[in-house]
DSSP file (Angstrom, degrees, kcal/mol; ACC not computed):
  #  RESIDUE AA STRUCTURE BP1 BP2  ACC     N-H-->O    O-->H-N    N-H-->O    O-->H-N    TCO  KAPPA ALPHA  PHI   PSI    X-CA   Y-CA   Z-CA
    1    1 A X              0   0    0      0, 0.0     2,-0.2     0, 0.0     0, 0.0   0.000 360.0 360.0 360.0 135.4  113.5   44.5  -52.7
    2    2 A X        -     0   0    0      1,-0.0     2,-0.4     0, 0.0     0, 0.0  -0.593 360.0-115.3 -91.8 153.2  112.6   46.1  -56.0
    3    3 A X        -     0   0    0     -2,-0.2     2,-0.4     0, 0.0    -1,-0.0  -0.726  29.7-153.3 -85.1 131.3  111.1   44.3  -58.9
    4    4 A X        -     0   0    0     -2,-0.4     2,-0.1     2,-0.0     0, 0.0  -0.863  10.0-129.8-107.5 140.4  113.4   44.3  -62.0
    5    5 A X    >>  -     0   0    0     -2,-0.4     3,-0.9     1,-0.1     4,-0.9  -0.423  26.1-111.1 -80.9 163.1  112.1   44.0  -65.5
    6    6 A X  H 3> S+     0   0    0      1,-0.2     4,-0.8     2,-0.2     3,-0.1   0.775 117.5  61.0 -63.4 -25.6  113.5   41.5  -68.0
    7    7 A X  H 3> S+     0   0    0      1,-0.2     4,-1.0     2,-0.2    -1,-0.2   0.770  96.5  59.8 -73.1 -25.5  115.0   44.4  -69.9
    8    8 A X  H <> S+     0   0    0     -3,-0.9     4,-2.8     1,-0.2    -1,-0.2   0.858  94.1  62.6 -73.8 -35.0  117.2   45.5  -67.0
    9    9 A X  H  X S+     0   0    0     -4,-0.9     4,-3.0     1,-0.2     5,-0.2   0.922 102.7  47.4 -61.4 -47.1  119.2   42.3  -66.6
   10   10 A X  H  X S+     0   0    0     -4,-0.8     4,-2.6     1,-0.2    -1,-0.2   0.902 114.2  49.1 -61.1 -36.7  120.8   42.4  -70.0
   11   11 A X  H  X S+     0   0    0     -4,-1.0     4,-2.4     2,-0.2    -2,-0.2   0.917 112.0  48.3 -65.8 -41.9  121.7   46.0  -69.4
   12   12 A X  H  X S+     0   0    0     -4,-2.8     4,-2.6     2,-0.2    -2,-0.2   0.933 112.8  48.0 -62.2 -46.3  123.1   45.1  -66.0
   13   13 A X  H  X S+     0   0    0     -4,-3.0     4,-2.7     1,-0.2    -2,-0.2   0.907 111.4  50.5 -61.5 -42.1  125.1   42.3  -67.4
   14   14 A X  H  X S+     0   0    0     -4,-2.6     4,-2.4    -5,-0.2    -1,-0.2   0.897 111.0  48.8 -64.5 -40.0  126.5   44.5  -70.2
   15   15 A X  H  X S+     0   0    0     -4,-2.4     4,-2.3     2,-0.2    -2,-0.2   0.926 113.0  47.0 -64.9 -44.4  127.5   47.2  -67.7
   16   16 A X  H  X S+     0   0    0     -4,-2.6     4,-2.6     2,-0.2    -2,-0.2   0.917 112.9  49.2 -63.6 -42.5  129.3   44.6  -65.5
   17   17 A X  H  X S+     0   0    0     -4,-2.7     4,-2.7     2,-0.2    -2,-0.2   0.903 110.8  50.3 -64.4 -40.6  131.0   43.0  -68.5
   18   18 A X  H  X S+     0   0    0     -4,-2.4     4,-2.3     2,-0.2    -1,-0.2   0.905 111.9  47.9 -63.6 -41.3  132.2   46.5  -69.7
   19   19 A X  H  X S+     0   0    0     -4,-2.3     4,-2.3     2,-0.2    -2,-0.2   0.922 113.2  47.6 -64.6 -43.8  133.5   47.3  -66.3
   20   20 A X  H  X S+     0   0    0     -4,-2.6     4,-2.6     2,-0.2     5,-0.2   0.915 111.9  49.7 -63.9 -43.9  135.3   43.9  -66.1
   21   21 A X  H  X S+     0   0    0     -4,-2.7     4,-2.9     1,-0.2     5,-0.4   0.911 110.4  50.5 -62.1 -43.1  136.8   44.3  -69.6
   22   22 A X  H  X>S+     0   0    0     -4,-2.3     4,-2.4     2,-0.2     5,-1.3   0.924 111.5  48.4 -61.6 -44.5  138.1   47.8  -68.8
   23   23 A X  I  X>S+     0   0    0     -4,-2.3     5,-3.1     3,-0.2     4,-0.7   0.952 117.2  40.9 -59.1 -49.6  139.7   46.5  -65.6
   24   24 A X  I  <5S+     0   0    0     -4,-2.6     5,-0.3     3,-0.2    -2,-0.2   0.870 125.0  33.7 -70.8 -37.6  141.4   43.6  -67.3
   25   25 A X  I  <5S+     0   0    0     -4,-2.9    -3,-0.2    -5,-0.2    -2,-0.2   0.802 133.0  20.5 -91.0 -30.0  142.5   45.3  -70.5
   26   26 A X  I  <5S+     0   0    0     -4,-2.4     4,-0.2    -5,-0.4    -3,-0.2   0.760 128.3  33.9-112.7 -31.5  143.2   48.8  -69.3
   27   27 A X  I ><<S+     0   0    0     -5,-1.3     3,-1.3    -4,-0.7     4,-0.2   0.912 110.5  54.7 -94.2 -50.4  143.9   48.9  -65.6
   28   28 A X  G > <S+     0   0    0     -5,-3.1     3,-2.1     1,-0.3    -4,-0.1   0.868  99.4  61.3 -56.8 -42.2  145.6   45.5  -64.8
   29   29 A X  G 3  S+     0   0    0     -5,-0.3    -1,-0.3     1,-0.3    -2,-0.1   0.788 105.1  49.7 -59.4 -24.3  148.4   45.9  -67.3
   30   30 A X  G <  S+     0   0    0     -3,-1.3    -1,-0.3    -4,-0.2     2,-0.2   0.380 102.1  80.9 -92.6   5.3  149.6   49.0  -65.5
   31   31 A X    <   -     0   0    0     -3,-2.1     2,-0.3    -4,-0.2     3,-0.0  -0.689  52.4-176.2-111.7 162.7  149.6   47.4  -62.1
   32   32 A X    >>  -     0   0    0     -2,-0.2     4,-1.0     0, 0.0     3,-0.8  -0.958  48.7  -3.9-146.3 164.4  151.9   45.2  -60.1
   33   33 A X  H 3> S-     0   0    0     -2,-0.3     4,-2.2     1,-0.2     5,-0.1  -0.166 122.6  -4.4  59.6-136.9  152.0   43.4  -56.8
   34   34 A X  H 3> S+     0   0    0      1,-0.2     4,-2.6     2,-0.2    -1,-0.2   0.855 132.8  55.7 -64.0 -37.9  149.2   43.8  -54.3
   35   35 A X  H <> S+     0   0    0     -3,-0.8     4,-2.1     2,-0.2    -1,-0.2   0.919 109.6  46.9 -61.7 -42.6  147.3   46.4  -56.4
   36   36 A X  H  X S+     0   0    0     -4,-1.0     4,-2.4     1,-0.2    -2,-0.2   0.925 111.7  51.1 -63.8 -44.3  147.2   44.1  -59.4
   37   37 A X  H  X S+     0   0    0     -4,-2.2     4,-2.0     1,-0.2    -2,-0.2   0.916 110.2  49.5 -58.7 -45.1  146.0   41.2  -57.1
   38   38 A X  H  X S+     0   0    0     -4,-2.6     4,-1.9     1,-0.2    -1,-0.2   0.898 111.3  48.1 -64.1 -41.6  143.2   43.4  -55.7
   39   39 A X  H  X S+     0   0    0     -4,-2.1     4,-2.5     1,-0.2    -1,-0.2   0.884 110.1  52.6 -68.1 -36.9  142.0   44.5  -59.1
   40   40 A X  H  X S+     0   0    0     -4,-2.4     4,-2.1     2,-0.2    -1,-0.2   0.870 107.4  52.6 -64.5 -35.6  142.0   40.9  -60.3
   41   41 A X  H  X S+     0   0    0     -4,-2.0     4,-2.3     2,-0.2    -2,-0.2   0.898 109.4  49.0 -65.0 -39.3  139.9   39.9  -57.3
   42   42 A X  H  X S+     0   0    0     -4,-1.9     4,-2.2     2,-0.2    -2,-0.2   0.922 110.3  50.6 -64.6 -43.8  137.4   42.6  -58.2
   43   43 A X  H  X S+     0   0    0     -4,-2.5     4,-1.9     1,-0.2    -2,-0.2   0.882 110.8  49.7 -61.3 -38.1  137.3   41.4  -61.8
   44   44 A X  H  X S+     0   0    0     -4,-2.1     4,-2.2     2,-0.2    -1,-0.2   0.900 108.4  52.4 -67.4 -40.8  136.7   37.9  -60.5
   45   45 A X  H  X S+     0   0    0     -4,-2.3     4,-2.3     1,-0.2    -2,-0.2   0.891 108.6  51.0 -61.6 -39.3  133.9   39.1  -58.3
   46   46 A X  H  X S+     0   0    0     -4,-2.2     4,-2.4     2,-0.2    -1,-0.2   0.908 108.1  52.2 -64.3 -41.1  132.3   40.8  -61.3
   47   47 A X  H  X S+     0   0    0     -4,-1.9     4,-2.1     1,-0.2    -2,-0.2   0.895 109.6  49.3 -62.1 -39.5  132.6   37.5  -63.3
   48   48 A X  H  X S+     0   0    0     -4,-2.2     4,-2.3     2,-0.2    -1,-0.2   0.913 110.0  51.1 -65.2 -42.2  130.8   35.7  -60.4
   49   49 A X  H  X S+     0   0    0     -4,-2.3     4,-2.2     1,-0.2    -2,-0.2   0.891 108.7  52.1 -62.1 -39.3  128.1   38.4  -60.4
   50   50 A X  H  X S+     0   0    0     -4,-2.4     4,-2.1     2,-0.2    -1,-0.2   0.918 110.0  47.8 -62.9 -43.4  127.6   37.9  -64.1
   51   51 A X  H  X S+     0   0    0     -4,-2.1     4,-2.6    45,-0.2     5,-0.2   0.878 109.4  54.0 -65.9 -35.8  127.2   34.2  -63.7
   52   52 A X  H  X S+     0   0    0     -4,-2.3     4,-1.9     1,-0.2    -2,-0.2   0.896 108.6  49.1 -64.0 -39.6  124.7   34.7  -60.9
   53   53 A X  H  < S+     0   0    0     -4,-2.2    -2,-0.2     2,-0.2    -1,-0.2   0.909 112.8  48.4 -62.9 -41.3  122.7   37.0  -63.2
   54   54 A X  H  < S+     0   0    0     -4,-2.1    -2,-0.2     1,-0.2    -1,-0.2   0.910 120.9  33.9 -65.7 -43.8  122.8   34.3  -65.9
   55   55 A X  H  < S-     0   0    0     -4,-2.6    -1,-0.2     1,-0.2    -2,-0.2   0.643 106.3-129.6 -90.6 -15.6  121.8   31.4  -63.7
   56   56 A X     <  -     0   0    0     -4,-1.9    -1,-0.2    -5,-0.2    -2,-0.1  -0.162  46.9 -36.1  85.1 172.4  119.4   33.3  -61.4
   57   57 A X        -     0   0    0     -4,-0.1     2,-0.6     1,-0.1    -4,-0.0  -0.316  57.6-119.2 -69.6 148.9  119.5   33.2  -57.6
   58   58 A X        -     0   0    0     34,-0.0     2,-0.1    35,-0.0    -1,-0.1  -0.786  33.5-122.4 -84.1 119.7  120.3   30.1  -55.7
   59   59 A X        -     0   0    0     -2,-0.6     2,-0.0     1,-0.1    -1,-0.0  -0.421  30.2-116.0 -65.0 135.0  117.3   29.2  -53.6
   60   60 A X        -     0   0    0     -2,-0.1     2,-0.4     1,-0.1    -1,-0.1  -0.347  20.5-125.1 -70.3 151.1  118.3   29.1  -49.9
   61   61 A X    >   -     0   0    0      1,-0.0     3,-0.5    -2,-0.0     2,-0.3  -0.766  33.1-104.0 -90.7 142.2  118.0   25.8  -48.0
   62   62 A X  T 3  S-     0   0    0     -2,-0.4     5,-0.2     1,-0.2    -1,-0.0  -0.510  90.5 -20.3 -67.7 128.6  116.0   25.9  -44.8
   63   63 A X  T 3>  -     0   0    0     -2,-0.3     4,-2.4     1,-0.1     3,-0.2   0.867  69.8-166.7  37.9  72.7  118.2   26.0  -41.7
   64   64 A X  H <> S+     0   0    0     -3,-0.5     4,-2.7     1,-0.2     5,-0.2   0.833  82.8  55.4 -57.7 -36.5  121.3   24.6  -43.2
   65   65 A X  H  > S+     0   0    0      2,-0.2     4,-2.2     1,-0.2    -1,-0.2   0.929 110.5  44.3 -64.6 -44.3  123.0   24.0  -39.8
   66   66 A X  H  > S+     0   0    0     -3,-0.2     4,-2.3     2,-0.2    -2,-0.2   0.899 113.8  50.9 -66.8 -39.6  120.1   21.8  -38.6
   67   67 A X  H  X S+     0   0    0     -4,-2.4     4,-2.5    -5,-0.2    -2,-0.2   0.927 110.0  49.5 -62.9 -44.8  120.0   20.0  -42.0
   68   68 A X  H  X S+     0   0    0     -4,-2.7     4,-2.7     1,-0.2    -2,-0.2   0.912 111.2  49.4 -61.0 -42.5  123.7   19.3  -41.8
   69   69 A X  H  X S+     0   0    0     -4,-2.2     4,-1.8     1,-0.2    -1,-0.2   0.904 111.2  49.4 -63.5 -40.8  123.4   18.0  -38.3
   70   70 A X  H  <>S+     0   0    0     -4,-2.3     5,-2.5     2,-0.2     6,-0.4   0.889 111.4  49.2 -66.2 -38.8  120.5   15.7  -39.3
   71   71 A X  H ><5S+     0   0    0     -4,-2.5     3,-1.5     1,-0.2     5,-0.2   0.934 110.8  49.7 -64.5 -46.3  122.5   14.4  -42.3
   72   72 A X  H 3<5S+     0   0    0     -4,-2.7    -1,-0.2     1,-0.3    -2,-0.2   0.845 108.2  54.6 -60.9 -33.0  125.5   13.7  -40.0
   73   73 A X  T 3<5S-     0   0    0     -4,-1.8    -1,-0.3    -5,-0.2    -2,-0.2   0.522 118.5-113.5 -79.9  -4.5  123.2   11.9  -37.6
   74   74 A X  T X 5S+     0   0    0     -3,-1.5     3,-1.0    -4,-0.3    -3,-0.2   0.608  76.0 132.0  87.2  11.9  122.0    9.6  -40.4
   75   75 A X  T 3 <S+     0   0    0     -5,-2.5    -4,-0.2     1,-0.2     3,-0.1   0.626  77.8  37.7 -74.0 -11.9  118.4   10.9  -40.5
   76   76 A X  T >  S+     0   0    0     -6,-0.4     3,-1.3    -5,-0.2    -1,-0.2   0.082  74.5 120.7-125.3  23.8  118.4   11.3  -44.3
   77   77 A X  T <  S+     0   0    0     -3,-1.0    -2,-0.1     1,-0.3    -1,-0.1   0.834  85.0  37.0 -59.9 -33.3  120.4    8.3  -45.4
   78   78 A X  T 3  S+     0   0    0     -4,-0.2     2,-0.5    -3,-0.1    -1,-0.3  -0.354  86.0 114.4-115.0  50.9  117.5    7.0  -47.5
   79   79 A X    <>  +     0   0    0     -3,-1.3     4,-2.2     1,-0.1     3,-0.2  -0.757  32.1 172.9-123.7  83.7  116.1   10.3  -48.8
   80   80 A X  H  > S+     0   0    0     -2,-0.5     4,-2.3     1,-0.2     5,-0.2   0.807  79.6  57.7 -63.5 -28.9  116.5   10.4  -52.6
   81   81 A X  H  > S+     0   0    0      2,-0.2     4,-2.3     1,-0.2    -1,-0.2   0.922 108.9  44.7 -66.9 -42.2  114.5   13.6  -52.9
   82   82 A X  H  > S+     0   0    0     -3,-0.2     4,-2.8     2,-0.2     5,-0.2   0.909 111.7  53.1 -67.1 -41.0  116.8   15.4  -50.5
   83   83 A X  H  X S+     0   0    0     -4,-2.2     4,-2.3     1,-0.2    -2,-0.2   0.915 110.5  47.3 -59.6 -42.9  119.9   14.0  -52.2
   84   84 A X  H  X S+     0   0    0     -4,-2.3     4,-2.4     2,-0.2    -1,-0.2   0.909 111.7  50.5 -64.9 -42.6  118.6   15.3  -55.6
   85   85 A X  H  X S+     0   0    0     -4,-2.3     4,-2.9     1,-0.2    -2,-0.2   0.924 111.7  47.7 -60.4 -45.3  117.8   18.7  -54.1
   86   86 A X  H  X S+     0   0    0     -4,-2.8     4,-2.7     2,-0.2     5,-0.2   0.880 111.0  50.8 -66.7 -38.0  121.3   18.9  -52.6
   87   87 A X  H  X S+     0   0    0     -4,-2.3     4,-2.5    -5,-0.2    -1,-0.2   0.932 113.9  44.9 -62.6 -44.8  122.9   17.9  -55.9
   88   88 A X  H  X S+     0   0    0     -4,-2.4     4,-2.3     2,-0.2    -2,-0.2   0.937 115.4  47.1 -63.5 -47.6  120.9   20.5  -57.8
   89   89 A X  H  X S+     0   0    0     -4,-2.9     4,-2.3     1,-0.2    -2,-0.2   0.925 115.2  45.1 -60.9 -47.5  121.7   23.2  -55.2
   90   90 A X  H  X S+     0   0    0     -4,-2.7     4,-2.4     1,-0.2    -1,-0.2   0.889 111.7  52.9 -66.6 -39.8  125.4   22.4  -55.0
   91   91 A X  H  X S+     0   0    0     -4,-2.5     4,-2.4    -5,-0.2    -1,-0.2   0.906 110.2  47.6 -62.4 -42.1  125.7   22.2  -58.8
   92   92 A X  H  X S+     0   0    0     -4,-2.3     4,-1.8     2,-0.2    -2,-0.2   0.928 112.2  48.6 -65.8 -44.7  124.1   25.7  -59.2
   93   93 A X  H  X S+     0   0    0     -4,-2.3     4,-2.4     1,-0.2    -2,-0.2   0.891 112.2  50.2 -61.7 -38.2  126.3   27.2  -56.5
   94   94 A X  H  X S+     0   0    0     -4,-2.4     4,-2.3     1,-0.2    -2,-0.2   0.915 108.2  51.7 -66.8 -43.1  129.4   25.6  -58.2
   95   95 A X  H  < S+     0   0    0     -4,-2.4    -1,-0.2     1,-0.2    -2,-0.2   0.841 114.2  44.7 -63.0 -32.6  128.4   27.0  -61.7
   96   96 A X  H  < S+     0   0    0     -4,-1.8   -45,-0.2    -5,-0.2    -2,-0.2   0.911 119.5  38.6 -76.6 -43.1  128.0   30.5  -60.3
   97   97 A X  H  < S+     0   0    0     -4,-2.4     2,-0.3    -5,-0.2    -2,-0.2   0.723 105.2  73.6 -85.0 -21.0  131.2   30.5  -58.2
   98   98 A X  S  < S-     0   0    0     -4,-2.3     2,-0.2    -5,-0.2     3,-0.1  -0.738  83.9-113.9-101.3 142.2  133.6   28.6  -60.5
   99   99 A X        -     0   0    0     -2,-0.3     3,-0.1     1,-0.1    -2,-0.1  -0.514  41.9-111.6 -66.5 131.0  135.2   29.9  -63.7
  100  100 A X        -     0   0    0     -2,-0.2     2,-0.1     1,-0.1    -1,-0.1  -0.338  33.0-105.3 -65.5 147.2  133.8   27.9  -66.6
  101  101 A X              0   0    0      1,-0.1    -1,-0.1    -3,-0.1    -3,-0.0  -0.425 360.0 360.0 -68.7 145.5  136.2   25.6  -68.4
  102  102 A X              0   0    0     -2,-0.1    -1,-0.1    -3,-0.1    -2,-0.1   0.370 360.0 360.0-116.3 360.0  137.4   26.9  -71.8
């Protein structure tokens, strides 16, 4: 993985935003049906990437399958630190993946 400078992220975001704007304003109006749907999916993926750049990476949880099994088994019922971590983690993932309200 390469190290990125702070100057590269705004340029990356600007490039992604320009690509998304071009798709939505110039390409989508001339499309119909499945082609339009596919380009809209690409534009949505770009929007998600932009939000990921804005919020930073979501830190991975250690062994999510084992954690889920332990939670289902009741091993973390009284673990406020884990509950707070999961709320933070889920909130960040939601902010990145969901379109912001306008």
